[in-house]
ZAVO-370930 format. One record per residue (C-alpha): chain; residue in one letter; x, y negated, z. Coordinates in Angstrom, 3 decimals, padded with zeros to 6 digits. Example, Ala and Ser with C-alpha at 12.3 -4.5 7.8 and 13.67 -1.06 7.14 Angstrom:
("A","A",(012.300,004.500,007.800))
("A","S",(013.670,001.060,007.140))
This chain:
("A","M",(-016.848,148.008,054.457))
("A","G",(-019.348,145.464,053.642))
("A","G",(-023.170,145.920,052.604))
("A","D",(-026.641,146.756,054.093))
("A","F",(-025.675,150.488,053.893))
("A","A",(-021.759,150.468,054.244))
("A","P",(-019.543,152.625,054.055))
("A","Q",(-021.913,155.787,053.069))
("A","N",(-023.434,154.198,049.570))
("A","V",(-020.368,152.851,049.020))
("A","V",(-018.486,156.484,049.380))
("A","A",(-021.502,158.024,047.694))
("A","G",(-021.096,156.275,044.798))
("A","A",(-017.236,156.432,044.881))
("A","A",(-017.575,160.071,044.943))
("A","D",(-020.139,160.142,041.425))
("A","A",(-017.698,157.383,039.774))
("A","L",(-015.030,159.530,040.114))
("A","R",(-017.035,162.663,039.098))
("A","T",(-018.208,161.225,036.037))
("A","H",(-015.418,158.757,034.921))
("A","G",(-012.402,160.949,033.654))
("A","K",(-010.333,158.017,032.579))
("A","I",(-009.771,156.326,036.950))
("A","T",(-006.220,157.539,037.878))
("A","K",(-006.724,156.180,041.261))
("A","L",(-009.183,154.766,043.476))
("A","Y",(-008.916,153.309,046.956))
("A","L",(-011.319,153.311,049.485))
("A","V",(-010.569,150.510,051.771))
("A","G",(-011.718,150.317,055.490))
("A","N",(-012.328,152.400,058.703))
("A","Q",(-010.076,155.468,057.365))
("A","Q",(-012.264,157.878,060.320))
("A","R",(-015.462,156.534,059.165))
("A","I",(-014.667,156.468,055.347))
("A","E",(-013.242,160.645,055.915))
("A","A",(-016.162,161.418,058.121))
("A","E",(-018.488,160.843,055.040))
("A","L",(-016.338,162.460,052.516))
("A","R",(-016.761,165.404,054.791))
("A","Q",(-020.377,164.826,054.811))
("A","L",(-020.065,165.163,050.977))
("A","G",(-017.866,167.479,050.732))
("A","F",(-015.872,165.777,048.346))
("A","T",(-011.921,165.726,047.867))
("A","D",(-009.432,164.477,044.979))
("A","P",(-006.418,164.114,044.899))
("A","R",(-006.992,160.565,042.488))
("A","L",(-008.944,158.718,045.914))
("A","H",(-006.827,156.994,048.182))
("A","I",(-007.937,155.913,051.834))
("A","E",(-006.406,152.399,052.862))
("A","H",(-007.175,151.588,056.641))
("A","A",(-008.592,147.983,057.487))
("A","S",(-009.332,147.713,061.187))
("A","E",(-011.629,144.676,060.545))
("A","V",(-014.703,143.776,058.881))
("A","I",(-016.106,140.571,057.126))
("A","E",(-019.834,140.783,058.380))
("A","M",(-022.472,139.264,056.237))
("A","D",(-023.397,136.576,058.484))
("A","D",(-019.522,135.519,058.852))
("A","P",(-018.922,131.992,057.459))
("A","P",(-017.239,132.860,054.322))
("A","V",(-013.949,130.658,054.677))
("A","Q",(-012.956,131.258,058.464))
("A","A",(-013.772,134.938,057.944))
("A","V",(-011.333,135.135,054.848))
("A","R",(-008.945,133.117,057.168))
("A","R",(-009.486,135.213,060.082))
("A","K",(-009.841,138.137,059.335))
("A","K",(-007.255,139.251,057.527))
("A","D",(-006.716,142.802,057.887))
("A","S",(-010.669,143.138,056.565))
("A","S",(-011.544,145.413,054.344))
("A","M",(-012.274,142.770,052.040))
("A","C",(-009.051,141.399,052.133))
("A","R",(-007.305,144.523,052.287))
("A","A",(-009.037,145.707,048.998))
("A","I",(-008.282,142.252,047.021))
("A","D",(-004.746,142.782,048.313))
("A","V",(-004.059,146.208,046.844))
("A","V",(-005.138,144.441,043.394))
("A","K",(-002.525,141.754,043.636))
("A","R",(000.732,143.799,044.572))
("A","G",(-000.916,145.518,041.350))
("A","D",(-001.662,149.619,042.860))
("A","A",(-005.263,148.799,040.926))
("A","D",(-007.143,146.710,038.728))
("A","A",(-010.214,146.219,040.112))
("A","I",(-012.456,145.150,043.096))
("A","V",(-015.615,146.691,043.898))
("A","S",(-017.031,145.160,046.618))
("A","A",(-020.969,145.121,048.049))
("A","G",(-020.210,142.608,051.311))
("A","N",(-020.130,138.918,051.544))
("A","T",(-020.629,137.354,048.307))
("A","G",(-019.026,133.900,049.408))
("A","A",(-016.329,136.058,051.335))
("A","L",(-015.531,137.642,047.968))
("A","L",(-015.329,134.525,045.769))
("A","T",(-013.408,133.160,048.301))
("A","A",(-011.132,135.307,048.959))
("A","A",(-010.000,136.918,045.454))
("A","H",(-010.286,133.176,044.281))
("A","L",(-007.434,132.227,047.202))
("A","K",(-005.196,135.742,046.803))
("A","L",(-005.445,136.739,043.015))
("A","R",(-005.784,132.991,041.452))
("A","T",(-007.307,131.642,038.214))
("A","L",(-006.303,133.107,035.160))
("A","E",(-003.987,130.434,032.755))
("A","G",(-005.829,127.571,031.361))
("A","V",(-008.985,128.811,033.377))
("A","D",(-010.046,126.204,035.980))
("A","R",(-012.881,127.753,037.795))
("A","P",(-013.982,131.268,037.827))
("A","G",(-017.999,131.471,037.574))
("A","L",(-020.381,134.325,038.397))
("A","A",(-021.393,135.965,035.424))
("A","C",(-024.238,138.722,036.021))
("A","L",(-026.527,140.756,033.253))
("A","I",(-030.891,140.239,033.552))
("A","P",(-032.870,142.629,031.440))
("A","S",(-035.544,140.694,029.076))
("A","P",(-037.438,142.397,026.513))
("A","E",(-035.462,141.540,023.292))
("A","N",(-032.313,141.795,024.861))
("A","V",(-029.575,141.899,027.984))
("A","F",(-028.208,138.512,028.612))
("A","V",(-025.839,136.971,030.869))
("A","L",(-026.075,134.404,033.534))
("A","M",(-023.601,131.580,034.547))
("A","D",(-022.424,130.380,037.441))
("A","A",(-024.776,133.157,039.458))
("A","G",(-022.806,131.564,042.434))
("A","A",(-019.538,130.499,042.689))
("A","N",(-019.068,127.033,041.890))
("A","L",(-021.880,124.417,042.824))
("A","E",(-020.340,121.484,041.565))
("A","P",(-018.610,121.996,038.487))
("A","H",(-017.469,119.763,035.488))
("A","P",(-018.928,120.104,032.539))
("A","S",(-016.199,121.621,030.819))
("A","N",(-016.178,124.155,033.851))
("A","L",(-019.963,125.188,031.718))
("A","V",(-017.789,125.306,028.366))
("A","Q",(-015.459,127.307,029.956))
("A","Y",(-018.134,129.760,031.509))
("A","A",(-019.569,129.824,027.719))
("A","V",(-016.765,130.827,026.232))
("A","M",(-016.323,134.064,028.841))
("A","G",(-019.572,134.589,028.659))
("A","S",(-019.719,135.198,025.090))
("A","R",(-017.143,137.652,025.333))
("A","Y",(-018.395,139.656,027.902))
("A","S",(-021.557,139.677,025.856))
("A","Q",(-018.907,140.959,022.966))
("A","Q",(-017.001,142.987,024.933))
("A","I",(-019.704,144.768,027.469))
("A","L",(-022.593,144.711,025.953))
("A","G",(-021.826,144.849,022.344))
("A","Y",(-023.233,141.417,020.401))
("A","Q",(-021.052,140.599,017.732))
("A","R",(-021.788,136.587,017.800))
("A","P",(-023.900,135.747,020.901))
("A","R",(-026.124,132.795,021.322))
("A","V",(-024.719,130.393,023.863))
("A","A",(-027.559,128.460,025.746))
("A","V",(-027.270,125.339,028.052))
("A","L",(-030.567,126.312,030.908))
("A","S",(-031.970,122.561,030.971))
("A","I",(-035.123,121.249,032.010))
("A","G",(-036.503,121.126,028.533))
("A","T",(-035.203,122.346,024.770))
("A","E",(-034.834,119.022,023.632))
("A","E",(-030.825,117.644,023.421))
("A","M",(-031.750,114.910,025.097))
("A","K",(-033.176,116.444,028.453))
("A","G",(-031.451,116.598,031.217))
("A","N",(-029.121,115.718,034.116))
("A","E",(-025.707,114.496,033.477))
("A","L",(-023.554,117.497,034.096))
("A","T",(-025.871,119.653,031.381))
("A","L",(-026.327,116.524,028.838))
("A","E",(-021.891,116.247,028.484))
("A","A",(-021.926,120.344,028.550))
("A","H",(-024.349,120.061,025.980))
("A","R",(-022.492,117.780,023.924))
("A","L",(-019.191,119.173,024.369))
("A","L",(-020.313,123.154,023.683))
("A","K",(-022.278,121.598,020.138))
("A","Q",(-018.311,120.812,018.913))
("A","T",(-017.150,124.163,020.061))
("A","D",(-017.033,127.292,017.777))
("A","L",(-019.328,129.036,019.527))
("A","N",(-022.797,130.314,018.375))
("A","F",(-024.185,126.990,020.348))
("A","V",(-027.917,127.222,019.862))
("A","G",(-028.968,124.442,022.617))
("A","N",(-030.918,123.985,025.354))
("A","I",(-033.154,126.754,026.762))
("A","D",(-035.620,126.751,029.422))
("A","G",(-037.466,128.538,032.612))
("A","H",(-040.348,129.068,029.766))
("A","D",(-037.739,131.387,027.058))
("A","L",(-035.773,132.519,029.502))
("A","F",(-036.495,136.199,029.066))
("A","A",(-037.338,135.258,025.272))
("A","G",(-034.178,136.760,023.832))
("A","T",(-033.799,133.302,022.139))
("A","A",(-029.800,133.085,024.281))
("A","D",(-027.593,136.059,025.034))
("A","V",(-025.698,133.705,027.001))
("A","I",(-027.095,131.279,029.480))
("A","I",(-024.867,128.861,031.279))
("A","T",(-025.481,126.445,034.058))
("A","D",(-024.034,125.175,037.979))
("A","A",(-023.947,127.930,040.832))
("A","F",(-026.985,126.237,042.799))
("A","V",(-029.286,126.647,039.874))
("A","G",(-027.770,130.411,038.640))
("A","N",(-028.350,131.641,042.570))
("A","A",(-032.147,130.594,042.818))
("A","V",(-032.539,131.830,038.927))
("A","L",(-031.524,135.557,039.874))
("A","K",(-033.337,135.690,043.217))
("A","A",(-036.302,134.409,041.732))
("A","A",(-036.507,136.911,038.873))
("A","E",(-035.532,139.908,041.310))
("A","S",(-038.396,138.598,043.788))
("A","A",(-040.842,137.702,040.837))
("A","V",(-039.819,141.596,039.503))
("A","R",(-040.653,143.242,043.129))
("A","V",(-044.318,141.351,043.427))
("A","V",(-045.300,142.298,040.064))
("A","G",(-044.387,146.273,040.789))
("A","R",(-045.917,145.572,044.017))
("A","W",(-049.078,144.537,042.449))
("A","L",(-049.265,147.082,039.461))
("A","K",(-049.318,150.105,042.456))
("A","D",(-052.139,148.488,044.211))
("A","E",(-053.829,148.159,041.337))
("A","I",(-053.146,151.532,040.134))
("A","K",(-054.311,153.127,043.709))
("A","K",(-057.714,151.112,043.213))
("A","N",(-059.526,154.326,041.570))
("A","R",(-059.176,157.483,040.002))
("A","I",(-059.192,156.939,036.373))
("A","R",(-056.482,154.295,037.261))
("A","K",(-054.406,156.821,038.957))
("A","L",(-054.929,159.492,035.911))
("A","G",(-053.465,156.918,033.187))
("A","A",(-050.237,156.186,035.692))
("A","M",(-049.786,159.982,035.283))
("A","L",(-050.835,159.768,031.827))
("A","A",(-048.101,156.601,031.414))
("A","G",(-045.430,157.972,033.861))
("A","G",(-042.999,157.831,031.091))
("A","A",(-043.303,154.371,030.429))
("A","F",(-043.326,153.811,033.591))
("A","K",(-039.752,155.572,034.373))
("A","A",(-037.969,153.497,032.021))
("A","L",(-039.216,149.941,032.295))
("A","K",(-038.346,151.055,036.352))
("A","E",(-034.843,152.177,035.072))
("A","K",(-034.818,149.012,032.112))
("A","A",(-035.668,146.659,035.447))
("A","D",(-033.211,148.179,038.145))
("A","P",(-030.299,146.153,039.187))
("A","D",(-028.571,149.409,040.059))
("A","T",(-028.348,150.048,036.406))
("A","Y",(-026.151,146.925,035.768))
("A","G",(-023.983,147.868,038.684))
("A","G",(-023.462,143.622,040.207))
("A","A",(-022.220,140.271,038.954))
("A","V",(-018.956,140.307,037.763))
("A","L",(-016.044,137.361,038.929))
("A","L",(-014.641,135.999,035.759))
("A","G",(-011.517,134.000,035.452))
("A","I",(-009.288,135.149,038.101))
("A","N",(-006.204,137.754,037.670))
("A","G",(-008.071,141.057,038.503))
("A","I",(-011.849,142.249,037.667))
("A","C",(-013.915,141.720,040.561))
("A","I",(-017.428,143.272,040.932))
("A","K",(-019.925,141.600,043.565))
("A","A",(-022.192,144.702,043.826))
("A","H",(-025.611,143.590,045.781))
("A","G",(-025.438,143.916,049.939))
("A","A",(-028.046,146.644,049.578))
("A","S",(-026.682,148.557,046.533))
("A","S",(-027.113,152.276,046.411))
("A","P",(-025.020,154.830,045.394))
("A","K",(-025.580,154.398,041.825))
("A","A",(-024.991,150.921,041.853))
("A","I",(-022.125,151.155,043.157))
("A","K",(-020.654,153.803,040.616))
("A","N",(-021.751,151.485,038.102))
("A","A",(-020.160,148.662,039.137))
("A","I",(-017.031,150.573,038.959))
("A","R",(-018.454,151.621,035.239))
("A","I",(-018.225,148.438,034.733))
("A","S",(-015.032,147.698,036.150))
("A","T",(-013.523,150.261,033.993))
("A","E",(-014.873,149.030,030.829))
("A","F",(-013.195,145.294,031.468))
("A","V",(-009.848,146.673,032.119))
("A","E",(-009.705,149.510,029.237))
("A","G",(-010.846,146.567,026.896))
("A","H",(-008.135,144.117,028.237))
("A","F",(-010.730,141.882,028.939))
("A","N",(-008.805,139.132,030.605))
("A","E",(-005.991,139.301,027.956))
("A","H",(-008.578,138.003,025.495))
("A","I",(-010.377,135.687,027.897))
("A","V",(-006.516,133.872,028.106))
("A","A",(-006.471,133.724,024.569))
("A","D",(-009.976,132.351,024.011))
("A","I",(-009.304,129.328,026.388))
("A","R",(-005.750,128.655,025.523))
("A","K",(-008.176,128.247,022.235))
("A","L",(-010.754,126.439,023.963))
("A","N",(-008.717,123.763,025.751))
("A","A",(-006.424,122.894,022.333))
("A","K",(-010.451,122.187,021.035))
("A","L",(-011.801,119.829,023.759))
("A","Q",(-008.043,118.190,023.988))
("A","Q",(-009.396,116.946,020.084))
("A","I",(-012.899,115.668,021.553))
("A","P",(-012.951,112.323,022.570))
("A","A",(-014.548,111.396,025.602))
("A","S",(-018.317,110.307,025.803))
("A","Q",(-019.529,107.210,028.053))
("A","S",(-022.599,108.562,030.178))
("A","P",(-024.273,111.600,028.955))
("A","F",(-027.322,109.190,029.359))
("A","E",(-025.941,106.403,027.554))
("A","T",(-025.522,108.980,024.966))
("A","A",(-029.017,110.544,024.731))
("A","H",(-030.797,107.154,024.497))
């Protein structure tokens, strides 16, 4: 029931997912039963794999996350996470209040063995690759070791879902030089150098879309700002392009001839293609779809969740984090990262 176009787009996307993905054995639509059934009738859709779980409350987009989770226990979001907690489902997809989803998932599902704090991973396309940005909104005040765990989880995401055999990991900083950054990034850099990851050092804003890294690690404040700035830039460039094309007939004719290229570009830059961000590090699969998600976005978010489940993603994360934590215990503590840098 969350998101700007709920429940219409969510129900339509779920129906599309069931039509497309034969491996789904059950799909729960959690929320107001009457409204969900009305949407299904409108679509003329029935499927024995589809189940409706009634919830009497909705966490609104402007509700304070922690208070909403505590007070609205019969909300569609909390009930959906309960379905995963009790083992009836493997994954949750929501386009609702981001803070509430992250809070409820963390509190109800808990973190995986060895994971200190979960992180939100999102996929961002560049001309050369699609990279994982993490953390994009879950942990505003991480410890350097949290960033190292994000690097491990992001690398696994890049390997299993994107197919990169040895993902290149970078720390987002204010310069590529090793001595640049704040206390968090400097210490994370020091620790990552001593892991078995394919760590390529720092990356700054100039090279974010240069294809030099497959996994880019940062804190939630910076990551969320980067994500929203990138989305805004795509919209602005698209608007400029449309305005320039409309200025004369020759440009319009050229646009018609290049229609295939424009369509391919739009598809690559369309966030709906990637479904949503994934909260990595919890007991279950949690996909945060965009608040304005179309049915296509919901369908793709469900598709991604099935890929995580089929690949036993969390089992691999537990094994990877266990190895990492054993490695970190052998690394001697440093002095202040600023002293190390100088």
